[in-house]
C-alpha positions in Angstrom: 112.7 16.0 120.5 112.6 13.6 117.4 108.6 14.9 117.2 110.1 18.4 117.0 112.6 17.5 115.0 110.2 16.2 112.7 108.0 18.9 112.4 110.6 21.2 111.6 111.9 19.4 109.1 108.3 19.2 107.4 108.1 22.5 107.8 111.4 23.0 106.2 109.9 20.8 103.0 106.9 23.2 102.7 108.7 26.1 102.5 111.4 24.7 99.8 108.0 23.3 97.7 106.6 26.2 98.1 109.8 28.4 96.9 109.9 26.0 93.6 106.3 26.6 92.6 106.6 30.6 93.5 105.8 33.4 91.0 109.6 33.8 90.4 110.4 30.2 89.9 107.7 29.7 87.6 108.6 32.7 85.5 112.1 31.9 85.1 111.3 28.5 84.0 108.7 29.4 81.5 111.1 32.3 79.9 113.6 29.7 79.3 111.2 27.5 77.8 110.3 30.2 75.8 113.7 30.8 74.6 114.7 27.3 74.1 111.3 26.9 71.9 112.4 30.4 69.5 116.0 29.0 69.5 115.1 25.5 68.2 112.4 27.3 66.0 115.2 29.1 64.3 117.4 26.2 63.9 119.5 26.5 66.8 120.5 23.6 67.8 118.8 22.3 71.2 118.9 18.8 72.7 116.0 19.1 75.1 113.3 21.9 74.6 112.0 21.6 78.1 112.3 24.9 80.2 116.1 23.4 81.8 119.1 25.1 80.8 122.0 23.2 79.7 124.8 23.0 77.4 123.3 23.0 74.3 120.8 26.3 75.5 124.1 28.6 76.3 125.6 27.2 73.0 122.7 28.0 71.5 121.8 31.6 72.9 126.2 32.4 72.4 125.3 31.2 68.8 121.8 33.7 68.4 124.1 36.2 69.6 126.8 35.6 67.3 124.8 35.2 64.2 122.9 38.7 65.0 125.9 40.6 66.2 125.0 40.9 69.4 127.3 41.0 72.2 128.4 37.6 73.0 127.5 36.4 76.8 125.8 32.8 76.4 123.1 35.1 78.8 119.8 36.3 77.5 119.5 39.8 78.2 116.1 41.5 77.6 117.6 43.6 74.7 118.1 39.7 73.5 115.2 38.1 74.2 113.2 41.1 72.2 115.6 40.4 69.4 115.3 36.8 69.7 110.9 37.2 69.2 111.8 38.8 66.3 114.4 36.9 64.6 114.1 35.3 61.3 116.1 32.2 60.5 119.2 32.8 59.0 119.6 32.3 55.0 122.5 30.3 53.6 125.7 31.8 51.4 125.6 28.4 49.1 122.5 26.7 47.4 122.7 23.4 46.0 122.6 20.3 47.7 123.2 19.2 51.3 125.9 21.3 52.8 127.8 22.9 55.6 128.9 26.2 56.1 131.3 27.7 58.5 131.1 31.4 58.7 134.4 32.1 60.5 133.3 36.2 61.6 130.7 34.8 63.1 131.7 31.7 64.1 128.8 29.9 63.8 128.6 26.7 61.3 125.2 26.1 59.5 123.9 22.8 58.1 121.9 23.7 55.1 119.5 20.5 53.9 118.6 20.2 50.2 115.7 22.8 50.0 118.3 25.0 51.1 116.8 26.2 54.4 119.3 26.9 57.4 118.3 23.6 59.7 121.0 23.3 62.5 123.2 25.8 63.9 126.2 25.7 66.0 128.7 27.8 67.7 132.1 26.9 66.7 135.7 28.0 67.4 138.2 28.2 64.8 141.6 29.0 64.0 142.9 32.0 66.3 146.0 33.1 64.3 148.4 32.5 66.5 151.8 30.9 66.1 152.2 27.2 68.0 155.1 24.3 67.8 154.1 21.1 66.3 155.7 17.8 64.8 159.1 20.0 64.6 158.4 22.9 63.4 156.4 26.1 64.0 153.0 26.6 62.5 150.0 29.3 62.5 146.4 28.2 63.4 144.9 29.0 60.3 141.6 27.9 58.9 141.6 28.1 55.6 138.7 29.6 53.6 137.3 28.3 50.1 135.5 25.7 48.9 136.2 22.0 50.2 134.9 18.4 50.5 134.4 16.1 53.3 137.6 13.9 52.4 137.8 11.6 55.1 136.2 10.7 58.9 137.0 9.3 62.1 134.4 7.6 63.5 135.3 7.9 67.9 137.7 9.5 69.7 141.3 10.3 67.4 144.5 11.2 69.7 146.5 13.6 68.0 149.9 15.8 68.9 147.7 18.7 69.6 144.8 16.6 71.6 141.6 14.7 71.2 139.7 15.5 68.3 135.9 13.5 68.6 134.4 12.6 65.7 136.4 14.2 63.3 135.5 15.0 59.5 138.5 16.0 57.5 137.9 18.3 55.0 141.4 20.1 54.4 144.8 17.8 54.9 144.4 17.6 58.6 141.7 20.4 59.0 138.5 19.2 60.4 134.9 19.2 61.7 135.5 17.7 65.3 134.1 17.8 68.6 135.6 19.5 71.5 134.8 20.1 75.1 136.2 24.2 74.7 134.1 26.4 72.5 134.9 29.7 73.9 132.9 32.7 72.0 136.2 33.5 70.2 138.6 31.4 67.8 141.1 29.7 70.0 141.8 26.4 67.9 145.1 25.1 65.6 142.8 25.7 62.4 140.5 22.8 63.4 136.5 23.9 63.6 135.4 23.0 67.0 132.1 21.6 67.6 130.4 21.2 70.6 130.4 18.0 72.2 126.2 17.2 72.3 126.4 17.8 68.5 129.4 15.9 67.6 128.3 12.3 66.5 125.2 14.0 65.2 127.5 16.1 63.0 129.7 12.9 61.8 126.8 11.0 60.9 125.2 14.2 58.8 128.5 15.1 56.8 129.3 12.1 54.5 132.6 11.8 52.6 132.1 14.7 49.5 129.5 16.7 51.3 130.6 20.4 50.6 132.1 22.6 52.9 132.4 26.3 52.4 134.4 28.4 55.0 134.8 31.9 54.7 134.3 35.5 56.3 131.1 37.0 56.3 130.5 40.5 54.7 
């Protein structure tokens, strides 16, 4: 009985192994590797280019779809794949030294290096323009447009009345670029610029006090 059970388990293991190396599975992994490689080459934030989709892969796909004005699904369609293969790195709106740009219309953040190259691209979620009640009064969830500078920062988790902010870099009063576990494809914050958790600490580190932050509607 034990011998037959061992034979059955061995057979199932072989079948599973063959499935793992089947042409369909291999093609799917190879396709994901190409997607991650292309996104990374264009500046979209991928934590590890290895053909294994993770949170950064989905958010990078979403950021690409936002930048290219495509349907925001977080999944690469055949048409998206063709667009990805011929896409070019986005251009910043502003020049000069290193700075951050937040494109409200497209819901993306650009980190621009000293050479004027968009080095990092992240999907973000900004103010949803809805009314909310906080600190004894009604307020509007609005992300201000304009030219700002990082005013102060908090290294770690900061508890606030509206929730926890991870590694916030404040650029206009209580408005900050900060990490969040919720980055939908649309504006959903109370006014801050939410970035994915996998990038929050790194963004904190590359946004020193005094760095320009430009917030605008894409035209």
